[in-house]
C-alpha positions, 0 to 999 in steps of 0.5 A, a space after each residue: 439935622 432938624 431946623 434950629 440945631 446948629 452943627 458944632 462938630 463932625 465925626 466918624 470912624 474907619 479902619 486901616 486894614 491889616 494884611 489878609 493871612 491864611 489860618 486853619 480856620 480860614 482867611 483872617 485880617 492881621 492887626 487892623 488900626 481903628 481910626 476915630 476922627 473929629 473936626 469942627 464945622 469949619 477947619 481953621 488949619 491946613 493940616 490935621 493932627 494924628 494922635 498916637 497913644 502910648 504903650 498899653 493905652 488906647 485912643 481914649 487916652 486922648 478923648 477923655 481923662 480918668 476924672 471924666 473931663 474932655 481930653 486933648 482931642 476935644 481941645 484940639 478940635 475946639 482950636 480949629 483942627 481936624 483930629 484923627 485918633 488911632 488905636 494902635 495895632 492890638 490896642 483898644 478897638 484894634 483887634 488882637 489875636 495872638 495866633 495872628 498878631 503874635 504873642 502878648 507881653 505881660 499885663 500892665 500892673 497897678 504898681 507900674 501905673 502909679 509910679 509912672 503916672 504920678 503927677 497932678 492927679 486926683 483920679 481913681 487908679 482904677 479908671 487909669 488902669 482899666 483901659 491899659 492892655 498888654 503890648 505885643 511881646 515883639 516891640 519891633 514888630 509892633 512898631 513896624 505894624 503901627 508905622 505901616 498903618 499910619 503911613 497908609 492913613 496918611 495916604 488917605 488923609 494927606 499931610 498931617 502933624 503927628 502928636 505922639 505919647 510915650 511908647 507911641 513916640 517910636 511910631 511917629 519917627 517910623 511913620 515919618 520914615 515911611 512917609 516923609 513928605 506927609 508928616 509936616 511936624 511931630 509933637 512928641 509928648 514924653 517920648 521913650 528914650 534915651 536913644 538905644 535904651 533897654 526897657 526890662 519887660 518891654 524891649 530895647 530901642 535897638 535902632 536909636 529911638 526905635 526898636 524897628 529899623 529906621 533909615 539912616 544916611 549913610 545906611 546903617 547895616 547894624 545898630 552900632 553903625 547908626 550912632 551919629 548918622 542922619 535920618 533923612 526923613 527927619 531932615 529939617 522937620 520941626 519936632 517938639 519933645 514935650 516933658 512935664 516937670 515931675 516926670 521920670 522921663 524929664 531927665 533924658 528929654 534933652 538927650 532925645 532932643 540931642 539925638 534928633 538934632 544930630 539926626 537932622 531934625 529941627 528939634 527943641 525941648 518944650 518943658 512945661 515948667 518953662 511955660 509956668 505949668 508945674 508938677 506934671 508927670 508922664 501922663 500930662 495929657 490926661 492929668 487934672 490940669 490937662 486943659 493947661 498942658 495942651 496950650 503950649 503944644 497948640 501954640 507950638 503946632 501953630 508956629 511950626 506946622 508949615 507946608 513941606 516944600 
């Protein structure tokens, strides 16, 4: 850096490797996870944020908006946080080959995007749909892979706050299950639910709020056994379930909070209209008022991100 140029941000990238598997063509890697990080010159907060995108999306959901503005990741950095943005396994810059990772699910159609992401929007639908790819057909395996890679990311960066969106929500619960002492809090933005729901064309939340098996106490031998039991990894953990006023997910958000509270989390419903922010749909992280929707989340993190005893 030449003299006279002030450093305003630091950034980099790396991958959390997948397993090595043998194929007819040689040894290959299965489902690595791409990680992009960014931080201000001086980090103001003790724990970084790990941003986990939703189903069909990619890390760019956090870094920019369909109308070309900076995304939540930038606003978090401006607030003094170090931020790690991941591309979940098989999404974005995390390579996908069906012979290695497993079969792909169906592509994401315009009709579904327009129905799901209606809200405070003025952007071109082409810009919304372009980055959306298929999920792995096996939703449980997809979540297992993501949680494994997130756990190993936490092994590298240390304790962190998870900020998840939509179908990335289960990955947050599972990552906390894998590394309970390295997840200090979870802000779940519009997480999929309610517990044990079935999503046609996507899969079922077989084990409560996850498709992949999660640890219950007492142990649940079948999904039916899980009802009403504790999830030790979430015991006392601060969790915000964030919803927009015009989202189809808003109706079941209180049920998600109730399930998490029963499981032992210190869960609460952060409903944006209660903070004077109205009209938001499921894509509130990149709608036209995203600079406003992020503020209550930053405030919540600053209040609830504490050292794990």
